[in-house]
C-alpha positions as CSV (number, residue, x, y, z in Angstrom):
1,M,17.0,-0.4,12.5
2,W,13.4,-0.9,13.8
3,P,10.2,1.1,13.9
4,V,10.2,3.3,16.9
5,N,6.7,4.7,16.9
6,A,3.2,3.6,15.9
7,R,3.2,5.7,12.7
8,Q,6.3,3.9,11.4
9,V,4.8,0.5,12.1
10,A,1.6,1.6,10.3
11,A,3.7,2.5,7.3
12,F,6.0,-0.5,7.4
13,I,3.3,-3.2,7.1
14,P,1.6,-1.7,3.9
15,L,5.1,-1.2,2.4
16,L,5.8,-5.0,2.9
17,V,2.4,-5.8,1.2
18,A,3.3,-3.5,-1.6
19,V,6.7,-5.2,-2.1
20,T,4.8,-8.5,-2.2
21,Y,2.5,-7.2,-4.9
22,V,5.4,-6.1,-7.0
23,L,7.2,-9.4,-6.6
24,R,4.1,-11.3,-7.5
25,G,3.6,-9.0,-10.5
26,I,7.0,-10.1,-11.9
27,W,5.4,-13.6,-12.5
28,S,1.7,-12.8,-12.7
29,G,1.3,-9.6,-14.6
30,I,1.7,-5.9,-14.7
31,R,-1.5,-5.3,-12.7
32,Y,0.1,-6.5,-9.5
33,V,3.1,-4.3,-10.1
34,G,0.9,-1.2,-10.7
35,L,-1.1,-1.9,-7.5
36,G,2.1,-2.4,-5.5
37,I,3.6,0.9,-6.7
38,A,0.3,2.7,-6.0
39,V,0.0,1.4,-2.5
40,S,3.7,2.2,-1.7
41,A,3.4,5.7,-3.2
42,F,0.2,6.5,-1.3
43,T,1.7,5.1,1.9
44,L,4.8,7.2,1.6
45,L,2.8,10.3,0.6
46,G,0.7,9.9,3.7
47,F,3.7,9.3,5.9
48,F,5.5,12.4,4.9
49,L,2.6,14.8,4.2
50,V,-0.4,13.8,6.2
51,K,1.2,13.5,9.6
52,D,-1.8,14.4,11.8
53,H,-4.3,12.1,10.1
54,F,-2.0,9.4,9.0
55,F,-3.9,6.5,10.5
56,L,-7.2,7.6,8.9
57,W,-5.2,8.0,5.6
58,M,-3.9,4.5,5.9
59,A,-7.3,3.1,6.6
60,V,-8.6,4.7,3.3
61,V,-5.5,3.7,1.3
62,G,-5.4,0.1,2.7
63,G,-9.1,-0.6,2.4
64,G,-9.5,1.3,-0.8
65,S,-6.7,-0.5,-2.5
66,L,-8.1,-3.9,-1.5
67,I,-11.6,-3.0,-2.8
68,L,-10.4,-1.4,-6.0
69,A,-8.0,-4.3,-6.7
70,S,-10.7,-6.9,-6.2
71,I,-13.0,-5.0,-8.7
72,W,-10.1,-4.5,-11.1
73,F,-8.9,-8.2,-11.0
74,R,-12.4,-9.5,-11.2
75,R,-13.0,-7.8,-14.6
76,V,-10.0,-9.7,-16.1
């Protein structure tokens, strides 16, 4: 089982990051779990529903999640 096209690769990497956030959240706190679930949900939503503009979608989801998480974690 491997990614066979660029869209699958572009979805696989953020899903790995989301799993890392969830695993980190087990030890660090619920905020990481929420962020991981949100990133994975938006990635899968874009993969299945936004096929034509998926790479732009992932740029917004990936960059936006990093920016929002840094603001959210800084306030704690």
